C-alpha positions as CSV (number, residue, x, y, z in Angstrom):
1,M,9.8,9.9,-6.5
2,D,7.5,10.7,-3.8
3,F,8.2,8.9,-0.2
4,G,5.5,7.1,2.3
5,A,5.6,5.6,5.4
6,V,3.5,2.7,6.1
7,L,2.6,2.6,9.8
8,Q,0.1,0.5,12.4
9,T,-2.7,2.0,14.6
10,N,-1.1,0.3,17.7
11,P,-1.7,1.6,21.0
12,P,-0.6,4.3,21.7
13,S,-2.6,6.3,19.2
14,A,0.1,9.1,20.2
15,R,2.7,6.5,18.7
16,T,1.5,6.8,15.4
17,V,1.1,10.7,15.6
18,Q,4.5,11.5,16.1
19,L,6.3,9.0,13.7
20,A,3.6,10.5,11.1
21,K,5.4,13.4,12.0
22,L,8.5,12.7,12.3
23,A,8.5,10.8,8.7
24,E,7.0,14.9,7.1
25,D,9.6,16.2,9.1
26,H,11.9,13.6,6.8
27,G,10.6,14.8,3.7
28,F,8.4,11.8,3.3
29,S,5.2,13.0,1.5
30,H,2.6,10.4,2.5
31,V,2.0,8.6,5.7
32,W,-0.4,4.7,5.3
33,T,-1.5,2.7,8.0
34,F,-3.0,-0.7,8.2
35,D,-6.6,-1.0,8.2
36,S,-8.3,-3.9,10.3
37,H,-10.6,-2.5,12.6
38,L,-10.0,-5.8,15.1
39,L,-6.0,-5.8,14.8
40,W,-5.6,-2.5,15.5
41,Q,-7.2,0.9,15.9
42,E,-9.5,2.7,14.3
43,P,-7.3,4.9,11.5
44,Y,-9.9,7.1,9.9
45,V,-10.0,8.6,13.9
46,I,-6.0,8.9,13.8
47,Y,-6.1,10.3,10.3
48,S,-7.6,13.5,11.7
49,K,-5.0,13.9,14.4
50,I,-2.0,13.1,12.0
51,L,-3.5,15.7,10.2
52,A,-4.0,18.6,12.6
53,E,-0.5,18.1,13.5
54,T,1.1,18.1,9.9
55,R,1.7,20.4,7.4
56,K,1.8,18.8,3.8
57,I,1.3,14.7,4.4
58,I,-1.2,12.8,2.7
59,V,-2.8,10.3,4.5
60,G,-4.5,6.9,3.5
61,P,-5.0,3.4,4.6
62,M,-3.0,0.9,3.0
63,V,-5.6,-0.7,2.0
64,T,-8.8,-0.4,3.0
65,N,-11.4,-2.9,1.6
66,P,-15.3,-2.7,0.5
67,A,-16.5,-5.8,2.6
68,T,-15.9,-4.4,6.3
69,R,-16.7,-0.4,5.3
70,D,-20.1,1.0,4.0
71,W,-18.9,2.7,1.0
72,T,-21.0,5.4,1.3
73,V,-19.5,6.3,4.7
74,T,-16.0,5.2,3.6
75,A,-16.4,8.5,1.1
76,S,-18.1,10.9,3.2
77,T,-14.9,9.9,6.1
78,Y,-12.6,11.0,3.5
79,A,-14.8,14.3,2.1
80,T,-15.4,15.0,5.9
81,L,-11.1,15.2,6.3
82,N,-11.2,16.7,3.1
83,E,-12.9,19.9,3.9
84,M,-11.7,19.5,7.5
85,Y,-7.7,19.8,6.1
86,G,-7.3,20.7,2.1
87,N,-7.6,17.5,-0.2
88,R,-4.7,15.8,2.0
89,T,-6.5,12.3,1.6
90,I,-6.0,9.4,-0.7
91,C,-7.8,5.7,-0.5
92,G,-5.5,3.0,-0.9
93,I,-8.0,-0.1,-1.3
94,G,-8.3,-4.2,-2.3
95,R,-10.1,-7.2,-2.1
96,G,-9.9,-7.2,1.7
97,D,-7.4,-9.6,3.8
98,S,-6.4,-9.0,7.3
99,A,-9.7,-7.6,8.2
100,V,-11.4,-9.4,6.5
101,R,-10.0,-12.8,7.3
102,V,-9.5,-12.8,11.0
103,T,-13.4,-12.5,11.2
104,N,-13.5,-15.4,9.0
105,G,-15.0,-13.8,5.7
106,A,-13.2,-13.7,2.5
107,P,-11.9,-11.3,0.3
108,T,-14.8,-10.1,-2.1
109,N,-15.0,-10.7,-5.7
110,L,-13.2,-8.3,-8.5
111,K,-17.0,-7.0,-9.2
112,T,-17.9,-5.4,-5.9
113,L,-14.3,-4.1,-5.8
114,R,-14.7,-2.4,-8.8
115,E,-18.0,-0.7,-8.3
116,S,-17.1,0.7,-4.7
117,I,-13.9,2.4,-6.4
118,H,-16.8,4.1,-8.4
119,V,-18.9,5.1,-5.6
120,I,-16.1,5.8,-3.1
121,R,-14.6,8.5,-6.0
122,E,-18.0,10.2,-7.1
123,L,-18.9,10.7,-3.4
124,A,-15.4,11.7,-2.0
125,N,-14.9,14.2,-5.3
126,S,-18.1,15.9,-4.6
127,R,-19.6,14.3,-7.5
128,S,-23.3,12.5,-7.6
129,V,-23.6,8.2,-8.2
130,E,-25.7,6.0,-8.5
131,Y,-26.2,3.4,-5.5
132,N,-28.6,0.8,-5.2
133,G,-31.2,2.2,-7.0
134,A,-30.8,5.7,-6.0
135,T,-29.2,9.1,-6.9
136,L,-26.4,10.5,-4.3
137,Q,-24.5,13.3,-3.4
138,F,-23.3,14.8,-0.8
139,P,-25.1,18.2,-0.3
140,W,-22.1,19.8,2.2
141,S,-19.3,18.6,0.2
142,V,-17.4,21.3,-2.4
143,G,-14.0,21.0,-3.9
144,S,-13.6,17.6,-2.3
145,K,-10.4,15.6,-4.8
146,L,-9.8,11.9,-3.9
147,D,-7.5,9.5,-5.6
148,V,-8.2,5.5,-5.5
149,W,-5.3,3.2,-5.5
150,V,-5.3,0.1,-6.2
151,A,-4.0,-2.8,-4.6
152,A,-3.3,-5.6,-6.7
153,Y,-0.8,-9.0,-7.7
154,G,-3.4,-11.6,-10.0
155,P,-4.0,-10.9,-13.8
156,L,-7.6,-9.8,-13.4
157,A,-7.3,-7.3,-10.9
158,L,-4.8,-5.8,-12.5
159,K,-6.3,-5.7,-15.1
160,L,-9.6,-3.8,-13.2
161,T,-6.7,-1.3,-11.5
162,G,-5.4,-0.2,-14.9
163,E,-8.8,0.4,-16.0
164,V,-10.4,2.3,-13.2
165,G,-7.4,2.3,-10.8
166,D,-6.2,5.9,-10.2
167,G,-3.1,4.4,-9.1
168,F,-1.8,1.0,-8.3
169,I,-0.5,-0.3,-5.3
170,L,2.5,-3.6,-5.6
171,Q,3.8,-5.0,-1.9
172,M,6.8,-5.7,-2.6
173,A,10.1,-4.7,-4.3
174,D,11.1,-6.7,-6.2
175,L,12.5,-5.9,-9.0
176,D,11.4,-9.0,-11.8
177,V,7.7,-8.8,-10.2
178,A,7.4,-4.9,-10.8
179,E,8.5,-4.6,-14.2
180,W,5.8,-7.2,-14.9
181,M,3.0,-5.6,-13.1
182,I,3.4,-2.5,-14.2
183,K,3.6,-3.9,-18.0
184,T,0.5,-5.4,-17.4
185,V,-1.7,-2.1,-15.8
186,R,-0.3,-0.8,-18.4
187,T,-1.7,-2.5,-21.0
188,A,-4.9,-2.9,-19.7
189,A,-5.5,0.8,-19.1
190,A,-4.3,1.3,-22.7
191,N,-6.6,-1.4,-24.2
192,V,-9.7,0.9,-22.4
193,G,-8.3,4.1,-24.0
194,R,-6.8,5.5,-20.7
195,D,-3.0,7.2,-20.7
196,P,-1.3,3.9,-19.1
197,E,1.5,7.4,-17.9
198,S,-1.7,9.0,-16.5
199,I,-1.6,6.3,-13.4
200,K,0.2,6.3,-11.0
201,F,2.5,3.2,-9.3
202,C,3.6,3.1,-5.4
203,V,5.6,0.2,-4.8
204,A,5.1,-1.2,-0.8
205,A,7.9,-2.8,0.9
206,P,9.5,-3.2,4.3
207,M,12.8,-0.7,4.4
208,Y,15.4,-0.9,6.7
209,I,18.4,0.9,7.6
210,G,21.1,-0.8,9.0
211,D,24.2,-3.6,8.8
212,D,23.4,-7.2,10.6
213,V,22.0,-8.8,8.0
214,Q,20.1,-12.0,9.6
215,H,18.8,-9.8,11.9
216,M,17.3,-7.4,9.4
217,R,15.8,-10.6,7.6
218,D,14.5,-11.7,10.8
219,Q,12.4,-8.5,11.5
220,C,11.5,-7.8,8.1
221,R,9.7,-11.7,7.1
222,W,6.4,-11.3,8.4
223,F,6.2,-9.5,4.7
224,G,6.6,-12.6,3.1
225,G,4.0,-14.4,4.6
226,M,1.5,-11.8,4.7
227,V,2.1,-11.6,0.6
228,G,2.2,-15.4,0.2
229,N,-1.1,-14.8,1.5
230,H,-1.9,-13.4,-1.9
231,V,0.1,-15.4,-4.0
232,A,-1.7,-18.9,-2.3
233,D,-5.1,-17.4,-3.9
234,I,-4.0,-16.7,-6.7
235,V,-2.4,-20.4,-7.2
236,A,-5.6,-21.4,-6.0
237,K,-7.5,-19.8,-8.4
238,Y,-5.0,-20.7,-11.6
239,G,-2.8,-23.1,-10.5
240,A,0.6,-23.8,-10.0
241,D,1.1,-22.5,-14.2
242,A,-0.5,-19.3,-12.4
243,P,0.6,-16.5,-15.4
244,V,2.5,-14.6,-12.6
245,P,6.0,-15.1,-11.9
246,K,7.6,-17.4,-9.9
247,A,9.9,-15.6,-8.5
248,L,6.0,-14.7,-6.7
249,T,5.0,-18.3,-6.5
250,D,7.6,-20.7,-6.0
251,Y,8.3,-19.3,-2.3
252,I,4.9,-20.3,-0.7
253,K,5.4,-24.2,-1.6
254,G,6.9,-24.2,2.2
255,R,3.4,-22.4,3.2
256,E,0.9,-24.3,5.2
257,G,-1.2,-22.1,7.5
258,Y,-1.4,-18.5,9.0
259,D,-2.4,-16.7,12.0
260,Y,-4.0,-13.6,11.3
261,N,-4.1,-12.6,14.9
262,E,-0.2,-12.4,14.2
263,H,-0.2,-10.4,11.0
264,G,2.2,-7.9,10.2
265,R,4.3,-8.4,13.2
266,A,8.2,-9.0,13.4
267,G,8.7,-12.2,14.3
268,N,6.0,-13.9,13.1
269,T,6.8,-17.7,13.5
270,H,3.9,-18.3,10.6
271,A,6.3,-17.0,8.1
272,D,8.8,-19.4,8.9
273,F,8.4,-20.6,5.5
274,V,9.4,-17.5,4.0
275,P,13.6,-18.2,2.7
276,D,16.1,-15.1,3.0
277,E,16.4,-14.5,-0.7
278,I,12.7,-13.8,-1.0
279,V,13.1,-11.6,2.1
280,D,16.2,-9.4,0.4
281,R,14.2,-9.5,-3.1
282,F,11.2,-8.5,-1.3
283,C,11.8,-5.1,0.9
284,L,15.1,-2.6,1.2
285,L,17.1,-3.8,3.8
286,G,20.9,-2.3,4.2
287,T,22.6,0.5,4.1
288,A,21.8,3.8,2.6
289,D,23.6,2.9,-1.1
290,Q,21.8,-0.8,-1.2
291,H,18.2,1.1,-0.7
292,I,19.4,3.9,-3.0
293,E,20.8,1.6,-5.5
294,K,17.3,-0.3,-5.4
295,L,15.1,2.5,-5.9
296,K,17.4,4.0,-9.0
297,S,16.0,0.5,-10.6
298,L,12.6,1.1,-9.5
299,K,12.3,4.4,-10.3
300,E,13.7,3.7,-13.6
301,M,10.9,1.2,-14.6
302,G,8.3,3.7,-13.9
303,V,7.5,3.7,-10.0
304,D,6.2,7.0,-8.9
305,Q,6.2,6.4,-4.8
306,F,7.9,4.1,-2.5
307,A,6.1,3.4,0.4
308,G,8.6,1.8,3.3
309,Y,6.5,-0.3,6.5
310,L,8.0,0.3,9.8
311,Q,6.5,-2.5,11.2
312,H,10.2,-3.1,13.1
313,D,12.4,-2.1,15.5
314,N,14.8,0.0,14.6
315,K,12.2,2.9,13.1
316,E,13.4,6.2,13.9
317,E,16.6,5.5,12.5
318,T,15.2,4.3,9.9
319,L,13.3,7.4,9.0
320,R,16.5,10.0,9.8
321,V,18.6,8.1,6.9
322,Y,16.4,8.6,4.3
323,G,15.7,12.3,5.5
324,E,19.0,12.9,5.4
325,T,20.9,10.5,2.9
326,V,18.5,8.4,0.5
327,I,15.4,11.4,-0.3
328,P,18.2,13.7,-1.4
329,A,19.5,11.2,-3.7
330,L,17.1,10.6,-5.3
331,A,16.1,13.6,-5.7
332,E,19.3,13.9,-7.6
333,H,19.1,11.1,-9.2
334,I,15.7,12.9,-11.0
335,V,17.6,15.9,-11.6
336,A,20.3,14.0,-13.6
337,K,18.3,12.2,-15.9
338,A,16.2,14.6,-17.1
């Protein structure tokens, strides 16, 4: 299993770079960041600095979207970074959340998402593509490689992921939901003749190493609020009988509103509706042994990467314990299962 660290690009940018370097030192393979250009600093600029000061780490957004960034510019950015640092980028993409909603915009439809994935991937892999009636290709790009992983929750978005995604990003660590969604994506892949095993599966959720349960819950409750925004969209589309696990839909009944200016912040007052049970199910909290137990379960159901959000007050210690205890334990588990 690979491990990623999910950071926010809050100033000072040197702090983001420092955490990325620390993540690499502790054995993490990926560094992801939020991508909301109004709420946080521009991630792609910071990626260049991270790549320059690390050796192997792979960087990318969790997640970008087709609405606030021109697709060809996005592809050019990846191809440029790959030329500079040797194919160490990855693209997480979804319909759009905080980046579009903070400007009173709306997520894109799935048709637009599908088209953007194709354009970004072809151009960033040094290939030509049809776009707006023109055949485009970067004449300066040779040998660039980019995988596009799709973040999804709803049935139709999961179907799209299985049909076109190189990977699937599930932003929660609920075991029941993960099992259902992985199966749904694999089925969609098989239905269009793709190898279901070729799709990488990434579970992303807050990780907090500690022993004060209530404090950890309060530090990570914001995540349930963030996920609730996506679930609310599903319920609005499909109604209360949405074809997704009840564990995902029931908890948002107490949701009254959400302020995107507090998006992704520990102590977010607009996440008060999220019960402790949901925080525990969606996140990885507690001792190293508790993290290891849940990660083993995720690995056994087919998860290839766990990406841990570090939006809390115990970043360095969590990275250290993962590097010294959790990551080695999962490596031993994989060897034992082989």
